[in-house]
PADOTI-79635 format. One line per 3 residues: their letters; for each residue z, x, y of C-alpha. Coordinates in Angstrom, 1 decimal, padded with zeros to 4 digits, always signed. Layout:
<pts>
a = Z X Y ~ ...
</pts>
This chain:
<pts>
msa = +071.4 +118.9 +041.6 ~ +074.6 +120.1 +043.3 ~ +074.7 +121.9 +046.7
dne = +074.2 +125.3 +045.0 ~ +071.1 +124.1 +043.1 ~ +072.8 +123.9 +039.7
ivd = +072.1 +121.0 +037.4 ~ +075.2 +118.8 +036.9 ~ +075.7 +116.9 +033.7
nka = +077.1 +113.7 +035.0 ~ +077.4 +112.4 +031.4 ~ +079.5 +115.2 +030.0
hir = +082.7 +113.2 +030.3 ~ +081.3 +110.3 +028.2 ~ +078.7 +112.0 +025.9
hql = +081.2 +112.7 +023.1 ~ +082.4 +109.1 +023.2 ~ +079.1 +107.4 +022.8
dfa = +078.4 +106.3 +019.2 ~ +074.8 +105.5 +018.5 ~ +075.4 +105.5 +014.7
nae = +075.4 +101.7 +014.5 ~ +073.2 +101.0 +017.5 ~ +070.3 +098.6 +017.3
wia = +067.3 +100.9 +017.8 ~ +064.1 +099.4 +019.4 ~ +060.9 +101.1 +018.3
std = +058.0 +101.7 +020.8 ~ +055.5 +100.8 +018.1 ~ +055.2 +098.6 +015.0
dpd = +053.1 +101.2 +013.2 ~ +055.1 +102.9 +010.5 ~ +052.6 +105.8 +010.4
epg = +053.2 +106.5 +014.1 ~ +057.0 +105.9 +014.7 ~ +057.0 +107.0 +018.4
vei = +060.3 +106.9 +020.3 ~ +063.2 +104.5 +019.9 ~ +065.7 +103.3 +022.4
afv = +069.2 +101.8 +022.1 ~ +071.7 +100.5 +024.6 ~ +075.4 +101.6 +024.1
dgy = +078.3 +101.1 +026.5 ~ +076.0 +100.9 +029.5 ~ +074.0 +103.9 +028.6
igm = +070.5 +104.2 +027.2 ~ +069.8 +106.5 +024.2 ~ +066.3 +107.6 +023.3
rng = +065.3 +109.4 +020.0 ~ +062.3 +110.5 +018.1 ~ +061.5 +107.7 +015.6
aep = +060.1 +110.2 +013.2 ~ +063.4 +112.0 +013.1 ~ +066.1 +109.4 +013.5
egp = +068.9 +111.8 +012.5 ~ +067.8 +114.2 +015.3 ~ +069.2 +114.4 +018.8
vlv = +069.6 +111.5 +021.1 ~ +068.8 +111.9 +024.8 ~ +071.2 +109.9 +026.9
ftp = +070.3 +108.3 +030.2 ~ +072.3 +106.5 +032.9 ~ +070.8 +103.2 +034.0
eew = +069.6 +104.9 +037.2 ~ +068.0 +107.8 +035.2 ~ +066.3 +105.3 +032.9
daf = +064.9 +103.3 +035.8 ~ +063.5 +106.5 +037.3 ~ +062.0 +107.5 +034.0
vag = +060.4 +104.1 +033.4 ~ +059.0 +104.1 +037.0 ~ +057.6 +107.5 +036.5
akd = +055.9 +106.5 +033.2 ~ +054.4 +103.4 +034.8 ~ +053.2 +105.5 +037.7
gef = +051.5 +108.0 +035.3 ~ +053.8 +110.9 +036.1 ~ +053.8 +111.9 +032.4
dep = +050.1 +111.4 +031.7 ~ +048.2 +114.4 +030.4 ~ +045.8 +115.9 +033.0
</pts>
């Protein structure tokens, strides 16, 4: 967040340049009935998409954001109560 508590998109300058069309997507599961999420690495960024909707939006993470996300997942931050 910036000093005035606004969220700053630090990827705005690169987002339109990232091309995930030919990326090698890695699935979170081998079960075709439960596609889960998929990730891909492009130009130093990490993309994540819904494996059930591969033509849908791609969330883009910096390596630092990805590390924080993975650490939170390992720590149970996203577990249901």
